[in-house]
N, C-alpha and C positions, 0 to 999 in steps of 0.2 A: 331708340325706337327701331325695331326690326322690321325690315321690308322683305317679304317673301316674293320670289319671282316664279313664274310658271311657264313652261315651254309654250303652251298654246295661248298665253296671254301676255300683254305688255303692261308694264307698270307706268303709272302716271302719278305725278305729285302736284299738289296745290297747297299754298299757304298764304294767308293774309290776315290782317287784323283791322279792327275798327274801334273807335272810341265811343263809348256809350255813356250818356249822362245819367248814370244810376250807380248805386253802391255796388261794390265788388261782390258782396254776399248775395245780393239780389240777382245779379247777372249769373253768377255761378249756379245758384239754386235753380234758375230757369233752364239753363242749357244742360245741367246735369240730370234733369228729370226726363227719363225716357218717354214719358207720356206727352211732353211738349214738342218732341222732335218733329212730329208731323205738322206742327204749326209753323215752324221756322225753316225747315230743310225742304226746299223744293224737290219734288220727285219722291219723297218719302210718303208712301201710301199708308202704311200701318206699322205699328210697333205693338207687339202683344206677347203674352206668356212671359212677363217680366218676373224674374226671380231675384230677390235680394235688392240691396242698395249699395252703392259705393264699390270698393274693390271686390271682384268676384261676381258682381251682378251679371245676370244673363238675360237675354231677350231674343225674340225672333222678330224679323222685319221683312217688309216688302218694299222695294224701291223700284221706281220706274225709270229706266234709262233708255233713251231713244224710242220711247213708246212701248218698251218691252218690260213687263213686270218681272223683277228678279227677286228671289227669296234667299234668306240666309239667317244666320245666328250671329250674335255678338256677345263678347264677354269683356268686362272691364278688367284690363290687365294691370293698370296702374291707376291709383286714385289718391290724390292729396286733397282732402276736404277743403272746400272754399278756394282752391287754387287751380287744380288741373286734373284731367283724366285722359286715359288712353283706352280706346276700345279696339279690340282685334275682331274682325269679322271673317266668317267663312260662309260658303254657300256659292251662289251663282256669281258673286263678286267677292274677291278676297281683298281686304283693306285694313289699314290702320287709320283710325279716326281719332284725332286728338284735339283737345281744346284747353285753353288756359285763360285765366283772368289775372290782371295785375292792376294795382292802383295807378291812376293817371290824374294829372292836375285837374282835368275836366270830368272826372268820374272813374271809368274803368276801361282798360284796354282789353278787348276780347279777341283772342287769336284762335283761328281754326286752321288745322293742318290735316290734310287728307292724302294718303298714299294708297292708290288702288290699282287693281288689275283690271284692264279693259277686257271684258269677255269676248274676245275675237270670234270664237266659234259661234257665239250667240248673235253678235251684231254684224260680223263680217269686217274684213280689212278695209273695204271702201268706206265704211261708216266711221272708221277710227278717228279721223281728223274732225269730222263733224261732231262726234261725241265729245272729244276733248274740248272743243270750243264751247259747246252747250253746257258741259259740266262746269267749266270755269265760270260761265255767267250765272249758273244756278248756285254755285258756292258763294259768289259775291252777293247774290240775292239773299242767301242764308244769313250773312253778316248783317245786311240791311234789315232783314226781317226781325232779328233779335233786337237791334237798335230801336226800330219803330215800336215794337211791342213793349219794350221796357221804358221808353221815354214818354209814352202816352199815359 
């Protein structure tokens, strides 16, 4: 997975997983559908202008970080149906957003990994540590949101 760095931005990384009591195919179908992203990813305001499915899929998004709406585009650069996907994003946030599912004795292990540039010119250096902590909590909540939606 390539991580791009930018002079005016610092890179942050986050990775975690959760066990979901649901079939792997169902978990993957849910997280792989760009229209559900606003349901489970805190801060994601909108996903629109979706073109295609799977590898090569493109979409535009609006994400709120520290109360500031940020816009950009994403393209799926790797896609293994039913198993994993990697999205590369550009715009006001540059990131690599990856997820995978694998069988687990209690259902499915869902793993989310995000490498992203903190937009320092937009948020300011003083906000950097606050944003990192908030984003970490929101990414943890994203895992919990998927679990709760698919186990009910």
